[in-house]
C-alpha positions in Angstrom: -15.2 8.6 9.7 -13.8 11.5 12.0 -10.3 11.8 11.8 -9.0 13.1 15.0 -5.5 14.1 16.6 -5.4 13.8 20.3 -3.0 16.2 22.0 -0.2 14.4 24.3 -1.7 16.2 27.1 -5.0 14.2 26.7 -3.3 10.9 26.4 -1.2 11.5 29.6 -4.1 12.6 31.7 -5.8 9.4 30.7 -3.1 7.3 31.9 -2.9 9.0 35.1 -6.4 10.0 36.0 -8.9 8.1 34.3 -11.4 10.8 35.2 -13.9 12.5 33.3 -14.2 14.0 30.4 -11.2 12.7 29.2 -11.7 9.0 30.3 -15.2 9.2 28.9 -13.6 10.4 25.6 -11.1 7.8 25.2 -13.5 4.9 26.3 -16.1 6.6 24.1 -13.5 6.3 21.2 -12.6 2.8 21.9 -16.3 1.7 21.7 -16.8 3.4 18.3 -15.6 2.5 14.8 -16.2 5.7 13.1 -13.2 7.8 14.7 -9.6 7.4 13.4 -6.9 8.7 15.6 -4.0 10.4 13.8 -0.7 10.7 15.0 3.0 11.2 13.9 6.3 9.9 15.1 7.1 13.2 16.7 3.9 13.1 19.0 4.6 9.5 19.8 8.0 10.5 20.6 6.7 13.3 22.9 4.3 11.2 24.5 7.0 8.9 25.6 9.3 11.6 26.8 6.4 13.1 28.7 5.4 9.9 30.4 9.3 9.4 31.4 9.2 12.5 33.5 10.6 11.4 36.8 7.5 13.1 38.7 5.2 11.0 36.9 6.9 7.7 37.3 4.9 7.0 40.7 1.7 6.7 38.7 2.6 3.7 36.5 5.3 1.0 36.0 7.9 1.5 33.1 6.1 -1.7 31.6 2.6 0.0 31.5 4.4 3.4 30.0 5.8 1.2 27.3 2.7 -0.5 26.7 0.5 2.7 26.5 2.8 4.2 23.9 2.6 1.0 21.8 -1.2 1.1 22.3 -1.4 4.5 21.1 0.7 3.7 17.9 -1.3 0.5 17.4 -4.8 2.5 17.6 -3.6 5.2 15.3 -2.8 6.1 11.6 0.8 7.7 11.8 1.7 10.2 9.4 5.0 11.5 8.2 5.7 15.4 8.9 8.0 17.4 7.0 11.3 18.4 8.7 10.5 21.9 8.8 7.0 23.2 10.0 5.7 26.8 10.4 5.6 28.3 14.1 1.9 29.0 14.8 2.1 28.5 18.6 3.9 29.5 21.6 5.0 26.3 22.4 7.0 24.5 19.2 5.5 21.0 20.5 1.9 22.2 19.7 3.1 23.2 16.1 3.7 19.5 15.5 0.1 18.7 16.7 -1.1 21.2 14.1 1.3 19.8 11.4 -0.3 16.4 12.1 -3.6 17.6 11.7 -3.1 19.3 8.3 -1.0 16.4 6.8 -3.3 13.8 8.2 -6.2 15.6 7.0 -7.9 15.6 10.6 -11.2 16.6 10.9 -10.5 17.9 14.5 -7.6 18.4 17.0 -8.6 17.5 20.5 -6.5 19.2 23.4 -6.5 20.5 26.8 -3.7 22.8 26.0 -4.8 26.6 26.4 -2.1 27.5 23.5 -3.8 25.4 21.1 -7.5 25.9 22.2 -7.4 29.7 21.9 -6.7 29.5 18.4 -10.1 27.8 17.9 -9.2 26.5 14.6 -6.4 26.2 12.1 -7.7 26.3 8.4 -11.0 24.2 8.4 -9.6 22.1 11.4 -11.5 23.0 14.6 -9.2 22.7 17.9 -11.8 21.5 20.8 -11.6 20.5 24.3 -12.3 16.9 25.4 -15.6 18.0 26.7 -16.5 19.9 23.5 -15.5 17.0 21.2 -17.3 14.4 23.4 -20.4 16.7 23.3 -20.1 16.6 19.3 -19.9 13.0 19.5 -22.8 12.2 21.6 -24.8 14.9 19.7 -24.1 13.0 16.6 -25.1 9.7 18.0 -28.3 11.1 19.4 -29.0 12.8 16.1 -28.3 9.5 14.2 -30.0 7.2 16.9 
């Protein structure tokens, strides 16, 4: 089982565009039973907040936004984060992603955020782009298939 934290930007991009590589990655995840998404209430709150931005409202209905956040919750293992987390990234919201991965014992963080990607890894947890993670998954499938 691969435990993965998907950064908010991936989920927002999926809802807005449904284009590769993010759509391919999410569709791949939905078709597999060996990937577990790990999230935290702070990340779900961020997803809800970002999707509530007025400039994004033209892309989906309020009902679709609520259903999407509820689906992200339903498809994930939710971990509880400590009240205080160390500052690692330039953007404080990115620190929540890292904390979620550490507390949730994730195998990988998947993000499109350059502030996270530049770190390359936190401890033993690699930080990969959607394309790199998809390449990893398809390589595993080919190796086991």
